N, C-alpha and C positions, 0 to 999 in steps of 0.2 A: 096408827101403826108406823113403825120405822122400817123402811126398806134399806138394806145395806147390800150393795152390789160390788163384787170383785170382778175385774176384767183381766183376763190372762192373754198374753201374746201367743204367737205360734210356737214359741219354745216352752210355754208353760209358766212363764214368769208373770206374777201379778204386776201390772203396770199402772192400774187405776183403781181407786176405791171411791165409791159414791154412797152417801147416806142421805136419806130424806125422810122428814116427818118426825113426829113425837110418838112414843110408844103408846101412851094413853093408859099405862098400867096404874098410875096414881095421879093425884093432883100435882100441879106444878110445884116444884120444890120438895115433893115427897115421892116422886116417881123413881124408885130404886132401879128399875129395869133400864129406864132411859139414862139414869146416872151411870150405871155399870157400862152400858154400851158406849156412851159418850166418853167415859174415862179410858177405855181400852183403845178407842179410835184416836183420841187426842194424844195418848201416850205413844202410839205408833207413829203419828205425824211428828211428834217431837223427836222420836228416834230417827226418823228419816232425815230431819234437818240437823240434829245435833250429834248423832252417833255415826250415821252413814255419810253425813256431810253432803247430802244430795239437795240440789236446788230444784225442788219439785214445784209444780204449779199447784197452788193451794187456794181454795175459795171456801168461805163459810158465811152462813146467814143464820144466826142464832134464833131469830124469830120464827123461821120456817123449819128449823132443824135440819138445814142443808149443809153438807160438807162434801167437798170433792178434793182429792189429791191425785195428781197425775205425775208420774215419773218422767224425767227427760228421756228422749230417745237415745241420746249418746251418754253413756256412763262408762267409767272404768270397770274392770272386772271386780275390783274390791267394792265399789259402790253398788254394782249389780248384786253381788253376793250378800252384802249387808242389808240392802233394801229387801231382798228376797226373804231373808231370815225374819226381818221385822214384819213384813206383810203376811208371811205364812203364819207367824205367831198370832197376828191380829185375826186372821181367818179362823184359827183354832179357837180363840177366845169368843169370837162372834158365833161360831158354830155351837159352842157349848151353851152360850146364852140362848140361842135359837132353840136348842133341844128342850130347854126348860120353859121357854116363854114364846112359843111359836104363835100364840094368839096375838102377840104384841110386836113381834119382829118377823120380817120377811127377809130371807137370806137368798141371794142369787149369786152364782158363780158362772161367768160367761167366758167362753173361749172366743177370742176376737183377734183380728189381725191389727197389730199396732203399727 
């Protein structure tokens, strides 16, 4: 099972996303659920770096299916806005996958103080 966690700050902005595990929906190389989730997460990370131009802290381990991205504490208003749009869109995509494949994806949204 893949667990994807979204962490929100005290203003409601998503500042961290963490994924861990493989979904187990299918065999390696044929797991369409894992591929779908990985694709939307990786696309969001690319958006943070290349569209929002944010220097986020990023860590990945493909063997364990681990990915973490943490936004910097200090961002411009534009960076904050663009990052928020990207990460809220990721949350919508992950929520949609979770609705159809909750046996393989665990979705958590946590309110946290950043």
